[in-house]
DRENTOR-155767 format. One line per 10 residues: number of its first residue (from 1); their letters; for each residue x, y, z of N, C-alpha, C. Coordinates in steps of 0.001 Angstrom, whole numbers. Example, Ala and Ser with C-alpha at 12.3 -4.5 7.8 and 13.67 -1.06 7.14 Angstrom:
1) AS) 13190:-5690:7800:12300:-4500:7800:13200:-3300:7800  12850:-2250:7080:13670:-1060:7140:12900:30:7870
This chain:
1) MNINRQWLLA) -57249:4520:63295:-56450:4533:64530:-54992:4482:64252  -54265:5318:65102:-52764:5927:64917:-52017:4888:65702  -52355:3488:65192:-51558:2545:66018:-50946:1574:64883  -49770:942:65394:-49019:-72:64414:-49258:-1457:65176  -50078:-2252:64537:-50400:-3639:65450:-49113:-4622:64923  -48555:-5420:65919:-47173:-6037:65689:-47479:-7524:66192  -46926:-8468:65674:-46861:-9654:66499:-45258:-9848:66430  -44752:-9818:67907:-43225:-9678:68136:-42732:-11392:68633  -41663:-11696:68345:-40914:-12819:68806:-40742:-12955:70216  -41746:-13589:71065:-41516:-13531:72438:-40754:-14562:73263
11) ERPTGMVGPH) -40574:-15730:72454:-39573:-16822:72954:-39136:-17657:71853  -37875:-18056:71918:-37371:-19007:70604:-37923:-20385:70769  -38306:-20781:69869:-39196:-22119:69848:-38336:-23404:70193  -38920:-24232:70741:-38079:-25557:71177:-39094:-26494:70562  -38968:-27193:69436:-40040:-28300:69031:-40799:-27359:67923  -42020:-27701:67826:-42973:-27198:67002:-43357:-25616:67286  -43151:-24660:66230:-43357:-23282:66544:-44890:-23123:66880  -45215:-22259:67426:-46674:-22206:67706:-47085:-20744:68037  -48322:-20459:67936:-48820:-18957:68507:-48102:-18528:70135  -47824:-19693:70713:-47249:-19315:72212:-45783:-18676:72032
21) NFKYAETPIP) -45269:-18649:70899:-43923:-18266:70862:-43957:-16690:70353  -45128:-16349:70213:-45220:-14636:69765:-46091:-13961:70763  -45933:-12527:70733:-46867:-11808:71776:-47546:-10584:70863  -48641:-10343:71028:-49189:-9070:70120:-48771:-7733:70778  -48462:-6735:70202:-48159:-5298:70646:-48663:-4471:69719  -48685:-3280:70194:-49178:-1971:69490:-48147:-913:70000  -47708:-156:68740:-46709:912:68676:-47142:1857:67710  -46717:3205:67821:-47076:4259:66951:-46622:3970:65511  -47270:4294:64609:-47093:4202:63226:-45741:4878:62810  -44631:4244:62088:-43222:4798:62002:-43509:5923:60960
31) EPKSGEVLIK) -42578:6812:61054:-42409:8037:60114:-41312:7606:58993  -41729:7790:58076:-40588:7808:56834:-39717:9043:56740  -38353:8689:56557:-37220:9780:56341:-36961:10221:54813  -36204:10995:54608:-35809:11075:53317:-35365:10055:52512  -36037:9771:51256:-35553:8385:50621:-36396:7376:50736  -37464:7378:51967:-37977:6158:52436:-39565:6430:51969  -40419:5159:52310:-41830:5175:52005:-42390:4566:53147  -43455:4966:53435:-44414:4314:54341:-45442:3371:53616  -45444:2280:54003:-46308:1043:53518:-47326:510:54312  -48542:227:53906:-49562:-316:54669:-49549:-1644:54136
41) NLYLSFDPAQ) -49114:-2655:54947:-49023:-4180:54513:-50371:-4970:54449  -50556:-5290:53176:-51848:-5751:52645:-51844:-7357:52863  -50528:-8049:52445:-50487:-9490:52281:-49299:-9726:53045  -49101:-11030:53607:-47912:-11570:54119:-47590:-12785:53555  -46121:-13201:53642:-45776:-14128:52953:-45452:-15193:54212  -45678:-16509:53906:-45260:-17437:54952:-44437:-18624:54412  -43159:-18710:54644:-41972:-19490:54302:-41354:-20562:55099  -41047:-21672:54895:-40503:-22556:55783:-39297:-22077:56510  -38401:-21302:55881:-37323:-20491:56374:-37447:-19754:57630  -38685:-19243:57678:-39142:-18406:58912:-38445:-19269:60200
51) RNWMVDRKAY) -38752:-20448:60435:-38421:-21202:61503:-36996:-20992:61786  -36195:-21212:60858:-34687:-21062:61026:-34233:-19565:61617  -35254:-18598:60998:-34680:-17397:61407:-35039:-17137:63018  -35675:-17808:63381:-35942:-17703:65007:-34914:-18521:65850  -34010:-18992:65149:-32880:-19740:66083:-31837:-18724:66474  -31258:-18638:67428:-30309:-17731:67773:-28768:-18314:67200  -28499:-18205:66166:-27113:-18686:65462:-26972:-18051:64427  -25590:-17993:63995:-25329:-17427:62646:-25688:-18004:61528  -26081:-17412:60417:-26906:-17627:59399:-26551:-16932:58198  -27178:-16876:56887:-27379:-16179:55998:-28107:-14707:56135
61) LPPVAIGEPM) -28970:-14772:57339:-29597:-13643:57823:-29341:-13500:59250  -29308:-12609:59950:-29307:-12475:61376:-30558:-13033:62136  -30589:-13756:63241:-31752:-14149:64066:-32663:-13025:64006  -33820:-13229:64326:-34808:-12448:64593:-34730:-12315:66131  -34382:-11121:66590:-34280:-10851:68144:-35537:-11004:68841  -35419:-11440:70141:-36777:-11517:71254:-37164:-9956:71319  -38419:-9801:71077:-39160:-8450:71155:-39232:-7745:70039  -38647:-8366:68708:-38858:-7755:67276:-39921:-8309:66706  -40651:-7546:65790:-41463:-7999:64941:-40939:-9289:64020  -41930:-10255:63974:-41540:-11529:63023:-41066:-10893:61627
71) RAGSVGTVIE) -39888:-11584:61157:-39545:-10960:59644:-40465:-11786:58606  -40846:-11198:57608:-41759:-11626:56590:-41764:-10941:55315  -41719:-11532:54350:-42019:-10897:52994:-43604:-10277:53075  -43656:-9197:52149:-45103:-8491:52235:-45292:-7901:50994  -46773:-7704:50849:-47079:-6770:49722:-48025:-5857:50094  -47686:-4641:50008:-48389:-3374:50640:-48688:-2294:49582  -49151:-1410:50221:-49519:-87:49438:-48870:1061:49989  -48260:1946:49086:-47383:3187:49513:-48262:4165:50083  -48509:4439:51419:-49369:5788:51868:-48714:7036:52213  -47325:6980:52064:-46393:8234:52246:-45272:7935:51516
81) SHNADFQVGD) -44774:9063:50760:-43525:8810:50159:-42596:9848:50171  -41485:9749:50434:-40240:10775:50424:-39209:10120:49394  -39540:9472:48345:-38683:8996:47427:-39501:9374:45959  -38781:9913:45179:-39451:10322:44076:-39652:9100:43168  -39210:8058:43244:-39582:6824:42477:-40656:6110:42822  -41448:6503:44016:-42612:5767:44343:-43449:6736:44863  -44723:6452:44485:-45973:7460:44581:-46878:6773:45437  -47752:7497:46182:-48898:7012:47118:-49891:6208:46431  -50115:5173:46556:-50892:4114:45921:-50120:3152:45305  -48913:3100:45195:-48007:2068:44405:-48152:981:45197
91) LVQTTGYWQD) -48469:-268:44540:-48068:-1466:45243:-46847:-1805:45270  -46229:-2320:46366:-44972:-2803:46577:-44554:-3985:47179  -43525:-4706:47001:-43083:-5782:47797:-41843:-5591:48582  -41793:-5985:49687:-40796:-5564:50379:-40826:-6732:51644  -39771:-6589:52780:-39730:-7339:53773:-40420:-6583:54896  -41925:-6840:55191:-42781:-5959:55746:-42993:-6128:57326  -42489:-7578:57548:-42584:-7919:58907:-43898:-8244:59398  -44245:-8900:60616:-45536:-9186:61109:-46155:-7840:61941  -46634:-7053:60925:-47185:-5705:61496:-48106:-5031:60255  -48768:-3751:60889:-49647:-3250:59730:-48897:-2266:58791
101) YVVAAPGEGP) -47813:-1593:59266:-47233:-412:58688:-45447:-759:58708  -44758:-474:57597:-43453:-743:57620:-42764:497:56884  -41624:1070:57261:-41036:2074:56420:-39810:1336:55716  -39829:1439:54476:-38652:769:53482:-38162:1610:52764  -36950:1414:52000:-36214:2091:51065:-35785:1163:50011  -35469:1525:48792:-34722:501:48085:-33507:288:48415  -33250:-1118:48169:-31879:-1639:48450:-31581:-1940:50098  -32750:-1858:50753:-32458:-2200:52104:-33233:-3400:52551  -32740:-4148:53456:-33313:-5221:53814:-33246:-6428:52836  -33712:-7706:53216:-33340:-8711:52450:-34020:-8895:51132
111) MGLVKLPAGV) -35287:-8158:50869:-36065:-8337:49699:-36083:-6949:48872  -35321:-5956:49607:-35367:-4423:49231:-36838:-3829:48949  -36995:-3103:48212:-38226:-2567:47818:-38598:-2533:46314  -39585:-3291:45669:-39954:-3090:44542:-41446:-2869:44198  -41638:-2400:43044:-43076:-2058:42445:-43549:-3426:41807  -44900:-3674:41878:-45449:-4896:41351:-45537:-4667:39851  -45079:-5351:38996:-45285:-5008:37628:-46956:-4876:37341  -47211:-4110:36154:-48544:-4008:35715:-49109:-5110:35537  -50477:-5284:36131:-51367:-6640:35926:-50815:-7885:36753  -49928:-7594:37857:-49416:-8560:38580:-50034:-8615:40066
121) SPEMMLSVLG) -50909:-9437:40451:-51790:-9510:41697:-50576:-9629:42909  -51110:-9404:44029:-50180:-9532:45470:-50067:-10921:45344  -50990:-11757:45228:-50765:-13129:45293:-49770:-13779:44466  -49538:-13227:43313:-49071:-13692:42161:-47480:-13442:42553  -47397:-12043:43081:-46093:-11531:43453:-45331:-12221:44668  -46170:-12672:45452:-45539:-13441:46638:-45658:-14672:46551  -45782:-15399:45320:-45788:-16936:45188:-44833:-17208:43730  -45606:-17034:42737:-45065:-17838:41374:-43934:-16630:40972  -44065:-15230:41354:-43022:-14447:40689:-42239:-13906:42105  -42464:-14481:43240:-41729:-13889:44478:-40714:-15152:44632
131) ITGLTAYFGL) -40233:-15046:45816:-39119:-15886:46467:-39350:-17424:46150  -40655:-17991:46342:-40740:-19416:45906:-40535:-19661:44525  -41130:-18787:43717:-41131:-18947:42073:-39464:-18943:41731  -38831:-17966:42267:-37450:-17707:42030:-36596:-18836:42554  -36779:-19320:43572:-36279:-20423:44308:-36155:-21725:43415  -37425:-22038:42676:-37824:-23058:41856:-36813:-22930:40423  -37044:-21926:40210:-36461:-21496:38722:-34839:-21576:39008  -34161:-21093:39865:-32713:-20726:39903:-32124:-22146:40368  -32915:-22734:41455:-32465:-23955:42152:-32429:-25062:41236  -33450:-25193:40437:-33733:-26499:39159:-32683:-26128:38134
141) LEIGQPKAGE) -32864:-24963:37608:-32210:-24755:36313:-30619:-24410:36506  -30244:-23714:37730:-28825:-23497:37737:-28039:-24485:38459  -28797:-24948:39536:-27989:-26059:40334:-28318:-27601:39760  -29518:-27792:39659:-29913:-29172:38848:-29700:-29406:37552  -29687:-28479:36622:-29454:-28497:35369:-29820:-29575:34685  -31239:-29719:34555:-31887:-30643:34143:-31901:-30925:32626  -31878:-32085:31857:-31725:-32262:30530:-33011:-32746:30191  -33405:-32607:28957:-34709:-33106:28309:-34552:-34652:28384  -35581:-35642:28829:-35562:-37043:28980:-35091:-37495:30304  -34441:-36568:31134:-34189:-36844:32407:-35250:-37039:33494
151) TVLISGAAGS) -35080:-37811:34474:-36023:-37884:35532:-35581:-36944:36693  -36709:-36123:37142:-36532:-35099:38436:-37369:-35773:39256  -36829:-35842:40566:-37528:-36199:41812:-37695:-35133:42714  -38918:-34985:43272:-38855:-33548:44104:-39616:-34003:45470  -39056:-33669:46609:-39684:-33803:47905:-40456:-32466:48306  -41226:-32755:49047:-42061:-31408:49338:-42870:-30857:48185  -43272:-31646:47210:-43718:-31444:46032:-44974:-30447:45991  -45922:-30815:46887:-47107:-29918:47059:-47096:-28632:47440  -45704:-28504:47972:-45653:-26777:48421:-45293:-26107:47324  -45227:-24733:47695:-45199:-23874:46598:-44068:-24073:45621
161) TGSFVGQIAK) -42840:-24003:46186:-41580:-24176:45854:-41573:-25588:44726  -41846:-26588:45539:-42001:-28195:44806:-42782:-28198:43639  -44352:-27432:43684:-44892:-27708:42590:-44426:-26917:41307  -43451:-25768:41511:-42999:-24863:40598:-41974:-25903:39935  -41232:-26090:40789:-40076:-27107:40307:-40394:-28119:39288  -41595:-28984:39849:-42154:-30009:38728:-42654:-29536:37675  -43329:-28515:37656:-43733:-27906:36294:-42593:-27276:35402  -41849:-26563:35867:-40592:-26178:35231:-39950:-27165:34420  -39782:-28514:35347:-39163:-29699:34929:-39788:-30098:33620  -41249:-30127:33586:-41944:-30687:32471:-41605:-29963:31378
171) IKGCRVVGIA) -41654:-28522:31354:-41568:-27710:30377:-40238:-27823:29731  -39243:-28296:30452:-38024:-28426:29914:-37883:-30044:29637  -38813:-30685:29538:-38904:-32138:28591:-38430:-33103:29694  -38539:-32921:30842:-38096:-34140:31752:-39532:-34916:32296  -39279:-36192:32879:-40202:-36932:33557:-40131:-36380:35042  -41223:-36236:35704:-41175:-35659:36732:-42043:-36535:37961  -41472:-36922:38990:-41986:-37576:40227:-41951:-36888:41401  -43098:-36695:42051:-43195:-35796:43071:-43500:-36631:44570  -42891:-36340:45848:-43391:-36769:46846:-43991:-35846:48000  -45170:-36051:48208:-46312:-35335:49054:-46853:-35993:50069
181) GGPDKCRWLK) -47435:-35188:50671:-48375:-36191:51898:-49753:-36138:51827  -50467:-36886:51627:-51889:-37120:51656:-52377:-37220:50020  -53657:-37953:50112:-54120:-38055:48688:-54703:-36883:47925  -55154:-36138:48790:-55638:-34624:48091:-54499:-33952:47107  -53207:-33896:48151:-52193:-33062:47438:-51378:-33834:46282  -51388:-35103:46509:-51046:-35992:45564:-51880:-35960:44227  -53080:-36000:44531:-54009:-35835:43240:-54051:-34540:42457  -53760:-33692:43183:-53517:-32101:42657:-52515:-32024:42111  -51366:-32689:42280:-50080:-32662:41549:-50216:-33371:40362  -50864:-34595:40426:-50877:-35255:39049:-52133:-34807:38141
191) ETAGFDAVID) -53007:-34312:38606:-54321:-33978:37816:-54180:-32694:37257  -53567:-31728:38243:-53659:-30302:37959:-52146:-29876:37585  -51300:-30306:38313:-49821:-29702:38101:-49174:-30598:36919  -49767:-31762:36622:-49126:-32299:35648:-47999:-33389:35901  -47874:-33605:36913:-46669:-34580:37255:-46972:-35996:36549  -45888:-36635:36478:-45922:-37875:35810:-46426:-39039:37084  -46086:-38931:38211:-46033:-39852:39226:-45919:-39095:40541  -46693:-39538:41376:-46596:-39189:42839:-46515:-40154:43998  -45718:-39731:44856:-45563:-40846:46065:-46127:-40272:47232  -47113:-40922:48020:-47575:-40238:49298:-46807:-40974:50426
201) YKNEDVNAQI) -45916:-39896:50932:-45069:-40571:51909:-45744:-40697:53241  -47123:-40182:53480:-47789:-40658:54464:-48274:-42141:54554  -48438:-42572:53574:-49354:-43662:53296:-48659:-44893:52330  -47442:-44532:51925:-46680:-45497:51081:-45292:-45407:51608  -44578:-46778:51413:-43196:-46954:51731:-42453:-46065:50539  -41759:-45031:51098:-41147:-44034:49964:-40111:-44625:49203  -39235:-45581:49735:-38037:-45991:49165:-38648:-47011:47930  -39595:-47877:48333:-39981:-48749:47388:-40828:-48156:46349  -41499:-47039:46556:-42361:-46390:45460:-41297:-45153:44653  -40084:-45046:45288:-38993:-44398:44190:-38496:-45353:43395
211) AHHCPDKWDV) -38343:-46608:43899:-37905:-47746:42836:-38797:-48036:41905  -40224:-48000:42230:-41455:-48380:41248:-41478:-47144:40265  -41451:-46179:40607:-41606:-44858:39895:-40457:-44398:38923  -39339:-44731:39522:-38141:-44355:39052:-37352:-45506:38306  -37948:-46575:37541:-37237:-47672:37270:-35808:-47557:36677  -35521:-46416:36033:-34232:-46122:35568:-33629:-45122:36556  -33918:-45200:37902:-33332:-44043:38865:-33777:-42666:38218  -32951:-41660:39196:-33592:-40385:38653:-31928:-39633:38513  -32210:-38513:37991:-31005:-37650:37445:-30847:-36412:38231  -31981:-35903:38673:-32279:-34480:39442:-33084:-34970:40806
221) FFDNVGGTIL) -32435:-34635:41828:-33432:-34850:43082:-33466:-33264:43666  -34784:-32543:43837:-34703:-31276:44444:-35443:-31318:45629  -34610:-31369:46824:-34883:-31885:48007:-35419:-30672:49134  -36661:-30555:49262:-37149:-29497:50363:-37219:-30129:51734  -37225:-31574:52061:-37497:-31956:53326:-36427:-32569:54054  -35129:-33148:53587:-34148:-33816:54147:-34616:-34983:55021  -33757:-35572:55704:-34081:-36385:56837:-34111:-37670:55884  -35102:-38655:56434:-35289:-40086:55928:-35660:-39991:54386  -36468:-39005:53891:-36676:-38870:52570:-35381:-38656:51809  -34598:-37871:52009:-33488:-37435:51593:-32463:-39041:51489
231) EAALDHLNLR) -32490:-39679:52513:-31946:-41068:52461:-32537:-42065:51625  -33745:-41966:51393:-34541:-42855:50509:-34145:-42470:49000  -34190:-41425:48801:-33891:-40786:47617:-32215:-41230:47161  -31501:-40911:47952:-30084:-41333:47705:-29683:-42895:47440  -30788:-43607:47643:-30735:-45208:47195:-30898:-45361:45821  -31236:-44443:44832:-31666:-44470:43436:-31303:-43657:42627  -30000:-42987:42855:-29344:-42038:41942:-28671:-42699:40916  -28871:-41930:39765:-27910:-42326:38517:-26664:-41761:38632  -26002:-42384:37633:-24385:-41763:37472:-24470:-40284:37176  -23839:-39510:37875:-23303:-37918:37785:-24795:-37394:37758
241) SRVVLCGSIS) -25599:-37887:38761:-26982:-37152:39287:-26550:-35995:39853  -27537:-35071:40040:-27509:-33822:40902:-28697:-33770:42042  -28110:-33448:43201:-29087:-33171:44229:-29097:-31849:44619  -30044:-31257:44593:-30436:-29678:44929:-30917:-29573:46331  -30014:-29063:47186:-30532:-28868:48686:-31235:-27553:48800  -32514:-27509:48777:-33132:-26291:49073:-33588:-26141:50607  -34056:-27085:51152:-34689:-26956:52606:-34613:-28270:53102  -34751:-28419:54380:-34930:-29533:55234:-36011:-29584:56294  -37281:-29126:55979:-38398:-28979:56626:-38766:-30168:57608  -38405:-31302:57356:-38855:-32387:58347:-37988:-32310:59661
251) GYNATGPIPG) -36621:-31384:59731:-36122:-31188:61016:-36226:-30020:61450  -36924:-29001:60928:-36995:-27614:61502:-37625:-27468:62912  -38440:-28364:63064:-38997:-28368:64722:-38705:-29581:65322  -37574:-30313:65056:-37277:-31416:65833:-36735:-31108:67350  -36867:-31948:68198:-36326:-31654:69666:-35296:-32545:69849  -35060:-33460:68916:-33912:-34330:69061:-33015:-34491:67932  -31931:-35376:67892:-31094:-35438:66831:-32036:-35582:65564  -31471:-35056:64609:-32485:-35255:63249:-31710:-36359:62505  -32578:-37130:61910:-32119:-38235:61142:-31644:-37878:59779  -30551:-38520:59610:-29799:-38068:58377:-29358:-39143:57346
261) PSNLSNLTIN) -28938:-38789:56147:-28704:-40005:55604:-27471:-40771:55633  -27486:-41873:55919:-26454:-42929:56170:-25586:-43609:54934  -26160:-43056:53895:-25650:-43718:52500:-25282:-42445:51394  -24521:-41604:52049:-23850:-40772:51367:-22799:-41059:50418  -22237:-42218:50689:-21288:-42820:49941:-21662:-43275:48506  -23072:-43003:48552:-23666:-43436:47108:-23443:-42284:45985  -23027:-40969:46614:-22638:-40015:45957:-21596:-39983:45279  -20415:-40843:46015:-19086:-40963:45528:-19050:-42122:44333  -19816:-43301:44838:-19816:-44424:44034:-20489:-43803:42498  -21429:-42943:42637:-22146:-42469:41304:-21681:-41313:40988
271) RARMEGFIIL) -20643:-40698:41502:-19905:-39562:40958:-20742:-38588:40789  -21872:-38367:41840:-22990:-37584:41957:-22579:-36119:42709  -23356:-35273:42459:-23112:-33892:43204:-24309:-33566:43876  -24164:-33078:45082:-25152:-32616:46252:-24650:-30846:46667  -25525:-29978:46165:-25169:-28712:46474:-26560:-28054:47014  -26144:-27135:47844:-27256:-26258:48538:-27031:-24983:47849  -28121:-23897:48185:-28037:-22640:47721:-29071:-22037:48624  -28917:-20669:48527:-29709:-19461:49148:-30246:-18550:47996  -31470:-18359:47986:-31970:-17629:46632:-31521:-16284:46857  -31176:-15709:48043:-30739:-14211:48050:-29341:-13994:47101
281) DYMPRAMEAI) -28818:-15141:46921:-27606:-14890:46083:-28060:-14719:44731  -29204:-15129:44251:-29550:-14867:43034:-30519:-13646:42668  -30705:-12849:43634:-31856:-11801:43587:-31270:-10739:42789  -30129:-10363:42301:-29721:-9454:41277:-30188:-9842:39844  -30426:-11270:39719:-30947:-11810:38429:-32379:-12191:38401  -33177:-11447:39431:-34648:-11848:39581:-35458:-11394:38282  -35329:-10292:37675:-35933:-10055:36293:-35825:-11129:35241  -34739:-11640:35242:-34285:-12809:34302:-35431:-13982:34429  -35726:-14263:35780:-36365:-15568:35905:-37961:-14969:35897  -38306:-13833:36387:-39595:-13350:36234:-40181:-13260:34833
291) KELMGWISSG) -39334:-12447:33968:-39827:-12462:32549:-40010:-13810:31836  -39436:-14903:32396:-39655:-16246:31851:-40990:-16855:32557  -40856:-16698:33667:-41954:-17335:34545:-43361:-16588:33903  -43382:-15293:33847:-44680:-14636:33304:-44973:-15283:31953  -44087:-15324:31239:-44210:-16119:29817:-44793:-17462:29766  -44428:-18190:30898:-44980:-19593:30937:-46434:-19719:31498  -46664:-18482:32605:-47944:-18018:33084:-48912:-18123:31894  -48529:-16963:30940:-49282:-16609:30084:-49809:-17532:28959  -48508:-18494:28710:-48848:-19638:27814:-49755:-20715:28433  -49956:-20644:29687:-50790:-21837:30352:-49769:-23034:30818
301) QLIYQVDLQE) -48637:-22872:30479:-47596:-24053:30995:-47427:-23953:32679  -47476:-22908:33146:-47129:-22847:34680:-48501:-22382:35623  -49010:-22977:36212:-50043:-22469:37213:-49527:-22357:38653  -50221:-21939:39498:-49975:-21656:40905:-51047:-21764:41829  -50906:-22290:42835:-52042:-22374:43774:-51688:-21774:45216  -52623:-20970:45546:-52279:-19978:46778:-53237:-20647:47847  -52630:-20846:49166:-53626:-21279:50450:-53594:-19842:51239  -55015:-18982:51089:-54980:-17765:51516:-55902:-17680:52876  -55365:-17579:54023:-55833:-17231:55266:-56095:-15577:55594  -56888:-15344:56193:-57298:-13823:56575:-57345:-13508:58052
311) GFENIPATLQ) -56985:-12025:58195:-56996:-11716:59704:-55705:-11588:60499  -55463:-10388:60829:-53964:-10079:61486:-54038:-11018:62671  -55101:-11205:63385:-54955:-12236:64603:-54570:-13536:64357  -54719:-14058:62839:-54555:-15281:62828:-52918:-15550:62047  -52205:-14594:62223:-50927:-14550:61678:-50127:-15683:62313  -49913:-15956:63822:-48912:-16949:64147:-49516:-18193:63886  -50849:-18412:63841:-51379:-19889:63394:-51072:-20071:61893  -51038:-18964:61124:-50922:-19252:59818:-49448:-19771:59580  -48550:-19470:60090:-47264:-19958:60045:-47091:-21262:60466  -47696:-21933:61590:-47799:-23162:61980:-48568:-24208:61051
321) RLYAGQNLGK) -49197:-23692:60173:-49820:-24318:58995:-48940:-24942:58344  -47780:-24286:58064:-46657:-24933:57219:-46181:-26237:57580  -45802:-26073:58954:-45070:-27257:59628:-46092:-28440:59883  -47365:-28204:59812:-48238:-29305:59994:-48833:-29781:58886  -48367:-29215:57666:-48570:-29741:56398:-50104:-29390:55751  -50565:-28340:56331:-51862:-28079:56203:-52149:-27143:54937  -51194:-26699:54526:-51293:-25669:53249:-51055:-26401:52122  -51894:-26235:50864:-51635:-26637:49695:-51374:-25416:48737  -50097:-25499:48354:-49761:-24233:47499:-49015:-23288:48503  -48604:-22111:47983:-48043:-21022:48656:-48990:-20408:49926
331) QLLKIDS) -48494:-20494:51089:-49293:-19924:52115:-49007:-18355:52221  -50137:-17716:52228:-50441:-16480:52417:-51513:-15937:53607  -51342:-14818:53877:-52199:-14050:54818:-52926:-12786:54415  -54020:-12549:54373:-54557:-11237:53892:-54976:-10713:55055  -54227:-9387:55231:-54358:-8479:56280:-55513:-7544:55807  -55550:-6799:54626:-56182:-5785:54495:-56533:-5924:52914  -57693:-5169:52351:-57915:-5255:50919:-56883:-4202:50294
């Protein structure tokens, strides 16, 4: 069929994003120009930041416009090439959007256009070697700067980024405490990902459990959640500790004021540092991280978990899984083989 199926942003979400915020459309397959390639998307990546891309405000990327395909990272196969560096059949990563086909060129879009290294699967490229793996690597090592023997606390620890942060911290000789939701996720973090301790925020008092599992307090807090969990963590920071602000998923779908820390003075008292970052700033150094991540994967020191959904019709519902806490590991969707 000579059509390009798409899911378009139909209305900006208020509160929890859901399928009602998108509409299905069909358009002609785009035609590549000189220097461009036509890609058939095979896998789509789902990331918490997508909720922020739907908000009409100035940010590090322009908001997705009403009536445009939803922005997303993807892996696909080149089916037509007008660029000598890419051949038909090449597997590539790019910003493919919620659609079957996309035209892309090197250096264009948030993720550019890159070939998958030999032996790297689409699932690996969109998780441990993709944005989430790079976020964990640079966020922890560049911003958090952990030292062997220190305690690293992580919120959203069962998510793809959080689970990589914990494993990298263990590789660097740190003690790792994760915060996650539900016994299954907590069990996976401790028994499979190798965390030293895990706090179930759905069933335990987070503040009390941080005090219990971090008797000497923590040195690095990698925060994916924000809100009340960030506030609880700030009650237990060490002298000259570091807070890495990666995300604040607890407030992404809020309909009212977002609860925030009332204890920021603890940063001053303990001469601590809190710093946010955007992974796009580190993309020129991506291969530096990918080489080290691949080495850890090969040695068995780093594992990755993928939550793989299937079917083009399930794209909007798959995004909602992130904010409902249904995914364990990196959320992906397979469009085609």
